Residue, then its C-alpha position, 0 to 999 in steps of 0.5 A: m499499500d502506497r501511502t505517500e502524497k504530494l500537493t501545491r497550494e498556491t494563492k495570491e498570498t503564498k506557495v507552499t509544496v508538502e510531500l509526505n510519506l506516512d510509512g516513512s521513518g522521520k526523514n525530512d526537509i522543512d523551510i517555511g520561512y520561520k525557524f520556530m515552525n520549521h522546528m516543530l515541523t521536523l520534530f513532528s515529521r521524526h516523531g510520527n515516523i513520517d518523511l515530510n519535505i515542506k517549502a513555503s513562502g508567502d506575504l505574511t507569517h499567518h498566512v504562510i503558516e496557515d496555508v502549511g496547516i491546510t496543505l499538511g492537513q489535505c496531504i494526510l487525509k489524501a494519503l491515508g486513502d480509505k482508510k482500510g485497516i488502520n488504527r484510526y484512534g491515537s493518543a499520547l502524554i508527552p514530557m518535555d522538561e517541565s511541561l506536559a501535553r496531552c493529545a487524542i485524535d480519531f480520523c473519523g472524516r470529521k473536524a472537531l478541535i479542542l485546544d487548550l496550549k496554556l500560551n501566552e497570548e501576547c507573546n511570540i515564541e521565537d519568530v512566530a506568534v501564539e495566535d499563529i500556532k493556534h491558527f494552525f492546529n485549526s487548519f490542520a484538523e479542519n483539513a485532516k478531517m479529524n477530531l483533535h483534542l490536545e492540551v498542555l496540562y502544565g507548564s512554564n516554558d511557551h516553547h517547551k509547552t508548545e513542543a510537547a504539542f507538537k510531539a504529542l499529536a505526532r505519537s498520536i497520529k503515529q499510533a492512528k495510522t498504523i494498520v492493524s487489520d484489513e477492515i475499515p474501522s467503523t460500523k458505517g463501512i466508511l470514513 
């Protein structure tokens, strides 16, 4: 089964290309123009065992990060195909120094997002605004058509809290994408 995908999203504001292999080993080449998000997406790739190449450019930070979330979500959805045999659900509890993040996901074909990162809304984390990080998760969940429940339980460093959240998401996806049978994991027969 080939679970690879490549998509390019080009608008008047941005150009984003995402190429991924859901059954990879975590190899990546990521440059979206913002060091903190490059770091988050690199560890997302590594901890999710997803080979991931992302190139992005655009007019504003907000537009670039939003469109990366959109394109990455669409790529994962397409790479999952009909979702036959996947575990469907995934969860993780991930520490990052003093921070702890919890994530639970369902590749059910419907978007739901419960997000509580406990970040300082008035600050940037390195070169990215907190609101753009939150918007990334929203765009990603909507376009992957998944339920995403992501919460930072505690922590004092916003970088660490965000890193724990990305790692928890990656580990949850790693579990949910795993092939465990030859059936569609739904009583409806489709996801």
